[in-house]
N, C-alpha and C positions, 0 to 999 in steps of 0.2 A: 463766732463766725463773722464774715464780712457783712451779711445782711443785718445781723443784730447790732453791729457797730454802726452801720449807716443809720438805723432807726434811733439809736441812742444819741448819735451826733445831731440828727435833725431835731430831736426833742430838746437837746441842750441849746441848740441855736435859737429855737423859738422862745425858750425860757429866758435867754439872754436878751432877746429883742423886747420881750414883755417887760423885763426889769428896766431896760433903758427908756421905754415909753413911760413907765410909771415914775421913773426918776425925773422926767421932764414935765410930768403932769403935776401942777401945783395944787390941784383940787383933791388929790389923794391924800389920805391920812398917813401918818408915819407907820402905823401898823400894817396897812396895805402894802406900803413900800418894803417893809421888812419881810412880809410874806412873799413878795415877788423875788426878793433877793435870795431868800431861803430856797425857793423853788429852782432858781437859776443855779444856786450852788449844788443842790442835790442832783439836778440833771447833769451838771458838768462832771460831778464825781462818777455818776453812772456811766457817762460817756467815756471817761478816762479808764474805768474798769473794763469796759467793752473793748476799748482800743488796746489795752494791755493784753486782754485775752486773745484778741485777733492777732496781735503782734506775735504772741507766743506760738499760735497755730501756724502763722506764716513761717516763723523760724524753724518749727518742727518739720513743716513741709519741705522747706529748702534743704534742711539737713538730710531728710530721707531721700529727696531727689538727688542731691549731690552724692550720697552714699550709693545709690543705685547706678547712676551714670558714670561715676568716677571709680567705683570699686567692684560692685557686684556684676554689672553688665560686662565690663572688661574681662572679669574672671570667667564668666559664662562663655563669652566669645572665645577666650583663649582655650578653654577646655574643648569647645566645639572644633576649634582649629586643630588642636592636637589630635582629636579623634579623626578628623578628615585627613590629616597628615598620615596617621597610622593606616587608614584605609588606602590612601594613595600608595604608600610604601608596600603594603601587602599586594595590591593590584599590580604594582610594578614587578614584584618578585614572581607573581603568577605569569605575567606576560613574558618575562625573561626565560622562565622555565619552559613555557610553551614554545618559544622561539628556538631554544636550544634543542628540545626534543624533536621539533620539526626539522631542524637542520641536521640532526643525527639520522633521521629517516630518509632525507632527500637522496643521499647516495644509493641507498637500497632501492628506492623507487626508480631512480635513474637506471640502475642496473636491470631492474625488471622491465622497464620500458625499452631498453636497448635489446634485451633478449626477445621481447615481444615483437619488436621491429624486425629482428633477424629472422624469427620464425615466420613472420608474416611475409617477408620477402621471399621465403622459400616455398610459398604456396604455389602449386601448379595445377591448373584445371585438368590437364590431360592425365596427370598422375592420380588425382582424386577420382576422375571418371573410371580409370582402369581399376582402382581399388574397389569401387562400387560394383563394377562388373564382376570382378573376381569373387566378391562376397555373395552376390545374389544370382550368379549364373546357374542355370539348371543342369547343364551338361548334356542335355538331350539334343540330338541332331534334328535338323529341320526335316519333317516327314515328307515323304513323296506325295505327289498329287494323288488324290483318290480316284481309283478306277471305277468307271461307271459299271454297275451291275445290271444286267438285263435278265430278270427272272423269267421273262416270257419264253426265252430260248434255252433255259436251263443252264445258265452260266454260273454254276456253283463253284467251279474251280477258282474263279476270281475272288470268291468270298474267302477262300482259305489261302490261296497262293498269291497274295498281294503284299509280300514282305518288302521291307525297305532295302534289302540287299546289303546292309551294313552291319548285320548282327544284332540290331536293336529290336526290341519288341515294338510292334506297331499295331494300333487298333485298326482292324480291317472293316468290321461291319457290325452294327447293332441290329439285332433282329428280334422281333416280338413273336414269341411262340404261343401256341394255344394248348392248354391242358385238357385232357379228355374229361376232367371233372367239371369243367366250366362250359357254359353254352358257347356256341359258335360266335366268334366276334368279340369275346370278353378277354381282356388282358390277363394273362396268367403270370408271366415273368419276363424279364429282359435279359438276354444272354449277349455277352460281348465276345467276339472272336478275335484272337490276337495270333500273330505268327511270330516265331522266334527263329531268326537266322534263315528265313526262307528266301529263296531266290526264284522269282517267277520265270527266269529264263532257263534255269536248270531244274527247278522244282525239287530241290534236295533238302529243304529246310524241315523243321518240325512245327507242326501246327498245334497250338495249345488253346483249349476252349475254356473260357472263364464264365462263370455265372454270377450275376448280380441280382440279389433278391431271392425270394422263395416262391412257392407255388401260388401263394395268395397275393403276390404282388408287393409284399413288404420287404424293404431293403434290409438285409442283415449282414452286409459285408461282401467281400469278393472271395469266391471259392473256385479252386481249380477242379473242374469236373473230369477232364481226361487230357492226356497228351498223346498225340499220334504222329507218325511220320508223315512226310509230305503225301498229300492225298491227290488222287487224280480226279477225273470227272465223276460226279455222283449222279446216279440216275434220277431223273425227275420223279417226284412222288414218293421217294424213299423216306421213311421215318418222318412223316408229316406231323404226327402228334407227339413225337418224342420230346423229352425235356433237355437233351444235351446236344442238339444239332447246332 
């Protein structure tokens, strides 16, 4: 390694300086001079070996580095480039197919948009309103005004002969009757009087009496109790507690 080579080189340099000083010193014996020379020679040889070892390591490093940067790395980059090129080509094909499929659909979309525009331009608010009216209209005529009934003067004919005059059933009057099984003032049932085809000017219609509920006041549907020809005046006090008046 470089550190070992530096240490050996420094040791050989000091040994050489010591030998040169000993060679110039006349007081040293020949044996001491030979010893200094042997030390210098030994240190120099060790330094040369360290240099050779260091040089071989440097050469090996340079060869490895050259192999990596000149051969291995270019090959790796080339393979990566090929992979990226393949990815780009596949992505290109996907984009082309997407564009082609979209271009094939565009005429259909345009035809749909044209048809939607055509149908939208044909929208008419009055036509739509008329269609809604036809769908949800009841068919019933507007009822006549309700005639005021004065029970104090026995105006019972108005209760029955208050038809619409147009052949339609019309609710005339809702009256609460008392049942003789219940105390006075307690609700027994609710009867609805309707007239069918009655004409209060000629009084030639048919009065039909409908009952809603039962004697206990529970609603169980609508039931026709009786149908009778046009009725004249009814005497006050008649059938006060009946259940079909």
